[in-house]
C-alpha distance (Angstrom), angle and dihedral (degrees) to the residues before:
residue distance angle dihedral
X1 . . .
X2 3.81 . .
X3 3.78 103.6 .
X4 3.81 101.2 170.1
X5 3.81 113.9 107.5
X6 3.80 93.2 -144.1
X7 3.80 93.5 53.8
X8 3.81 94.0 54.6
X9 3.79 125.0 88.4
X10 3.78 119.5 -125.2
X11 3.78 89.4 -110.8
X12 3.80 97.5 55.4
X13 3.81 101.3 37.7
X14 3.82 89.1 96.1
X15 3.79 89.1 63.8
X16 3.80 88.0 60.8
X17 3.81 91.9 47.1
X18 3.79 89.2 57.8
X19 3.81 96.7 40.9
X20 3.80 91.7 49.0
X21 3.78 95.3 48.5
X22 3.80 86.7 -122.2
X23 3.83 93.3 -61.2
X24 3.79 119.7 139.9
X25 3.79 127.4 -176.4
X26 3.81 114.3 -144.4
X27 3.84 111.5 -168.4
X28 3.82 113.6 -146.1
X29 3.80 114.1 -161.7
X30 3.80 135.8 147.8
X31 3.80 141.6 -141.0
X32 3.80 111.5 -111.3
X33 3.78 144.1 125.3
X34 3.80 115.8 -75.9
X35 3.77 104.9 -167.8
X36 3.80 120.9 -73.6
X37 3.80 94.9 -58.6
X38 3.83 112.8 43.8
X39 3.83 129.6 73.8
X40 3.80 124.0 -100.9
X41 3.80 88.9 -116.6
X42 3.82 95.2 56.0
X43 3.81 96.6 121.8
X44 3.80 94.4 43.9
X45 3.81 92.1 47.3
X46 3.81 91.7 48.5
X47 3.80 95.4 47.3
X48 3.80 92.9 48.9
X49 3.82 95.0 45.4
X50 3.80 94.3 46.9
X51 3.78 93.1 46.8
X52 3.79 91.0 51.7
X53 3.81 93.3 45.7
X54 3.82 90.4 50.0
X55 3.80 90.8 48.6
X56 3.79 89.8 57.8
X57 3.80 89.1 58.4
X58 3.82 97.8 41.1
X59 3.79 112.6 20.1
X60 3.79 111.1 -117.5
X61 3.79 132.8 138.1
X62 3.82 120.2 -96.9
X63 3.80 117.2 -148.8
X64 3.85 119.7 -157.8
X65 3.81 112.7 -85.9
X66 3.79 122.7 -92.4
X67 3.80 101.3 -131.0
X68 3.81 99.1 -177.6
X69 3.80 98.5 87.0
X70 3.79 127.0 167.2
X71 3.79 115.9 -71.1
X72 3.77 131.5 148.3
X73 3.81 101.6 -92.9
X74 3.80 92.9 179.5
X75 3.79 95.1 63.4
X76 3.82 109.8 102.6
X77 3.79 90.3 -158.5
X78 3.81 96.5 61.5
X79 3.83 108.5 135.0
X80 3.79 120.0 -98.7
X81 3.80 113.4 -83.7
X82 3.81 96.6 27.5
X83 3.81 113.2 139.9
X84 3.79 118.8 -152.8
X85 3.79 136.0 174.7
X86 3.82 131.2 -170.4
X87 3.81 113.0 -89.1
X88 3.80 92.3 -119.0
X89 3.81 89.9 55.4
X90 3.79 92.6 50.9
X91 3.79 92.9 47.6
X92 3.79 91.9 49.5
X93 3.80 92.4 47.7
X94 3.80 92.0 49.1
X95 3.79 91.5 49.1
X96 3.78 94.8 48.7
X97 3.80 94.0 44.2
X98 3.81 91.6 50.4
X99 3.80 88.0 50.1
X100 3.80 89.2 54.4
X101 3.81 92.3 47.9
X102 3.79 89.2 51.3
X103 3.82 91.9 46.3
X104 3.80 88.1 60.8
X105 3.80 90.6 56.6
X106 3.82 103.9 -92.4
X107 3.80 103.5 125.1
X108 3.82 96.2 168.9
X109 3.79 112.6 65.3
X110 3.80 124.3 -176.9
X111 3.79 115.9 -164.8
X112 3.81 106.9 -146.6
X113 3.80 102.7 -147.8
X114 3.80 108.4 -153.1
X115 3.82 96.4 165.8
X116 3.79 120.2 64.1
X117 3.79 91.0 -150.9
X118 3.81 89.1 64.6
X119 3.80 92.8 67.3
X120 3.84 99.1 90.5
X121 3.81 92.2 44.0
X122 3.81 94.2 47.7
X123 3.80 92.0 48.0
X124 3.80 88.3 51.5
X125 3.81 88.7 48.8
X126 3.82 91.4 54.8
X127 3.78 90.7 49.8
X128 3.79 91.2 47.6
X129 3.80 91.9 50.8
X130 3.81 91.2 50.9
X131 3.80 88.2 65.6
X132 3.80 92.8 57.9
X133 3.77 132.0 67.4
X134 3.80 109.2 -108.2
X135 3.77 135.7 166.4
X136 3.80 92.9 -146.1
X137 3.79 136.7 63.1
X138 3.79 125.5 -135.8
X139 3.79 128.5 -153.5
X140 3.80 134.1 174.0
X141 3.80 131.0 -132.2
X142 3.81 128.5 175.1
X143 3.80 134.0 -132.1
X144 3.85 90.8 -141.9
X145 3.81 101.6 -169.1
X146 3.80 92.8 179.7
X147 3.80 89.8 52.7
X148 3.80 90.8 51.5
X149 3.80 93.2 56.1
X150 3.79 92.0 44.5
X151 3.82 88.8 50.7
X152 3.80 90.7 53.3
X153 3.79 91.4 48.2
X154 3.81 92.1 48.9
X155 3.81 90.0 47.1
X156 3.79 91.1 54.6
X157 3.80 91.9 47.2
X158 3.80 92.5 48.7
X159 3.80 102.9 35.9
X160 3.78 102.9 26.8
X161 3.75 132.5 -134.1
X162 3.79 120.8 -24.2
X163 3.79 93.3 34.6
X164 3.81 92.2 117.1
X165 3.82 110.8 50.3
X166 3.80 93.5 -158.3
X167 3.81 93.7 63.0
X168 3.79 130.4 84.4
X169 3.79 122.8 -148.1
X170 3.81 88.0 -100.9
X171 3.81 90.9 53.6
X172 3.79 90.4 50.5
X173 3.80 91.0 50.3
X174 3.78 91.6 50.9
X175 3.82 95.0 49.1
X176 3.81 93.2 46.0
X177 3.80 92.8 47.0
X178 3.81 92.4 45.7
X179 3.80 94.5 58.3
X180 3.80 98.2 31.9
X181 3.80 88.8 56.3
X182 3.79 92.9 50.8
X183 3.80 99.2 -99.2
X184 3.80 113.4 177.2
X185 3.81 123.8 -139.4
X186 3.80 115.5 -167.9
X187 3.79 134.1 125.5
X188 3.85 109.5 -2.6
X189 3.80 87.8 -4.5
X190 3.79 132.7 125.3
X191 3.81 95.7 -53.9
X192 3.79 98.9 49.1
X193 3.79 91.1 40.0
X194 3.80 88.9 54.5
X195 3.79 91.6 50.5
X196 3.80 91.6 51.1
X197 3.81 92.1 46.9
X198 3.80 86.8 58.4
X199 3.81 97.7 41.8
X200 3.82 108.6 30.9
X201 3.82 107.8 5.2
X202 3.79 90.2 163.5
X203 3.82 89.4 65.0
X204 3.83 95.0 52.7
X205 3.82 118.6 95.0
X206 3.79 108.0 -167.6
X207 3.79 89.1 166.8
X208 3.82 88.5 71.1
X209 3.80 93.3 60.6
X210 3.77 110.9 116.3
X211 3.79 94.3 35.7
X212 3.83 90.8 95.2
X213 3.78 129.6 26.2
X214 3.77 121.9 -116.2
X215 3.79 93.4 -167.5
X216 3.78 123.2 106.8
X217 3.80 121.5 -100.5
X218 3.84 87.1 -151.5
X219 3.81 88.7 -145.1
X220 3.81 93.9 135.1
X221 3.80 97.1 39.3
X222 3.81 93.8 99.0
X223 3.82 90.5 65.5
X224 3.79 92.9 53.6
X225 3.80 89.6 47.0
X226 3.82 88.0 55.3
X227 3.80 91.4 51.4
X228 3.80 93.8 -106.4
X229 3.79 119.8 138.1
X230 3.80 118.9 -159.0
X231 3.81 126.9 177.7
X232 3.79 110.0 -48.6
X233 3.80 88.6 -10.3
X234 3.79 90.3 -76.5
X235 3.80 91.7 -61.9
X236 3.82 94.8 149.0
X237 3.81 90.0 54.2
X238 3.78 95.7 45.5
X239 3.82 93.6 43.0
X240 3.82 106.6 32.0
X241 3.81 92.6 164.8
X242 3.83 93.1 61.6
X243 3.77 85.8 -117.4
X244 3.79 128.5 113.1
X245 3.77 118.0 -179.4
X246 3.77 151.0 49.8
X247 3.81 111.6 -66.6
X248 3.85 106.5 -90.3
X249 3.79 93.4 -145.3
X250 3.80 94.4 157.8
X251 3.79 97.4 51.3
X252 3.82 117.5 124.4
X253 3.80 143.3 165.1
X254 3.81 93.8 -86.4
X255 3.79 91.8 57.0
X256 3.80 88.9 44.4
X257 3.79 93.6 53.0
X258 3.78 90.2 49.0
X259 3.82 91.6 50.9
X260 3.80 90.9 47.0
X261 3.80 92.3 51.5
X262 3.80 94.3 46.8
X263 3.81 91.6 50.0
X264 3.81 93.7 43.3
X265 3.80 91.3 53.0
X266 3.80 90.4 51.8
X267 3.79 91.5 47.9
X268 3.80 91.7 47.3
X269 3.80 89.3 56.3
X270 3.81 89.6 52.9
X271 3.80 88.3 50.9
X272 3.79 91.3 50.5
X273 3.79 92.2 52.7
X274 3.81 92.6 47.7
X275 3.80 91.2 44.7
X276 3.80 94.8 51.8
X277 3.79 95.3 40.4
X278 3.79 115.3 115.0
X279 3.79 97.6 -177.1
X280 3.81 109.8 64.1
X281 3.81 96.2 67.4
X282 3.80 90.6 43.7
X283 3.80 90.5 50.7
X284 3.78 88.9 49.8
X285 3.82 90.9 55.8
X286 3.80 92.6 43.9
X287 3.78 92.4 48.7
């Protein structure tokens, strides 16, 4: 079934409202540097692709991605190509877009957070919306690329080889060795690289790995050790290359498709729960 809002005609959108149980996924990404090898649109591409894949397992609507995620627009050192907006602009856009989604009949909206830096802003958005009368409820789920790769690794350790049909023996060896040897997978790391290999392989440049380090400088660690929290925990200082992880030199499209499927299945289960839930709208009215 065609679940993407933009691919539906005005006349048949109501069919999707009914088939989805009034649930709409709204991917929230950003435009920022992802190491030396991944596209600026990594988070937006991942959120959109995962939402669509999940919607093909559990029928829900997929709204076009919100690409203007939360980044520090005041920092003069932001990498070239980064797109930032003031927080008040983002909050207003999110509110008005959710109102439009609801106006079409989708009263259960799940924000698909594909950028970790969005978390504080989206939590603030939920709090802000609680202070206004709405006829729709909003929840948040995450794409969690690091979790997807860890899930695959744990599945191989627990269930043995052949558990994931997408993977070759060489792929299994690489994944097992990566984690057994302490490989790290953060921003632009193994997980996000896998997602992009599945979604936009033509935009991935594995040959550029090694040109910039993804390892922490640890310059801001002393503040955390003293119980002091600064913006983003000092991430920009510890990871000046907008890259956090061990170079995923052995990543490929097969691993990416496996990671995409594993994450989509998890997201589809979240959609099912939200779709079948009879409480959240009642709580909204009671509140």
